[in-house]
N, C-alpha and C positions, 0 to 999 in steps of 0.2 A: 375360173376359166380365163384363159387369155384370148383376146379378141384382136383380129387383124384391123388395121385402119386404112380407110380411103380418104384421100385429101379431096376436100372440096373447095372451090372458089367461090361459089353462091351458096352461102350458108342458107338463104331464104327458101332456095328449092328443097333442101334436105331437112328443114324445120329444125335446125340445131337448137337442143335444149328442150325440145317437146319430149316428154316422157314416153308417149305412145310410139313415137318413132324410134326412140332409143331402144324400147323393148323389140320392136319389129327388126331392127338391124342387128341387135344382140342374138335374136332367134337365128339369124343367118351367119352369125359368127364374126361380125365386124362392126365398127363404128365410124362414123364420119367425123373428121377434124378439119378445122380451117387449114388452108394452104398458105397462109400469110407468113411472111418472113418476120422472125423475131431476132433479137440480138443474141439469144442463146443458141439458136438453131437456125442457120441459113439454109434455105432450099432454093434451087432453081427449077425451072419448068420441066427440063429433061429429067431430073431426079424424080420429080412428083409423077410424071407420065410413066417412067419405068416401074416406080413403086406401085402405082395404081394398076398397071398392066399385070403385074405379078400377082397382086392381091385379086384382082378380077378373075383371073385365070384359075386361081386356087378355089375361089368361091364357086366358080362354074363347075369344077370337077367335083365339088362336094354337093352342090344343089341344082345342078343342071342348067341348060342354056337359057331358060326363061326366068332365072332368079331376079334379074333386074327389073324386068317387067312387073313381077309380083311385088317387088319392093316399092316401086314407084306407085303402083296401085294402092298399097297399103298406106303409103305416106300421104297420097291424096285423101284417103279415107280419114286418116288421123287428122289431117288439116281440117276437113270439113266437121268432123265431130268435135274438135276442140276449139273451133272458131278462129283458127289461124289462116284460114282459106282467104287469099288474096285475088280472087277472080280467076 
């Protein structure tokens, strides 16, 4: 299955690398990836915003308007259950 990607600036908020979070986001059909510039692929803020807007819209049509709230709640649960919670 191919997953959509959402760029994230703060990887601590999305617990990048946590298997529980990866499972949750894959259930919703996407994964978070870092929004940092690399030598191979240059990105600017407008491109990232536009990409995330299109991806958010597609996920909203598939999972409803409250998908983001559900994902954040499950990420918080993953953080607390795995010990990654930072306050």
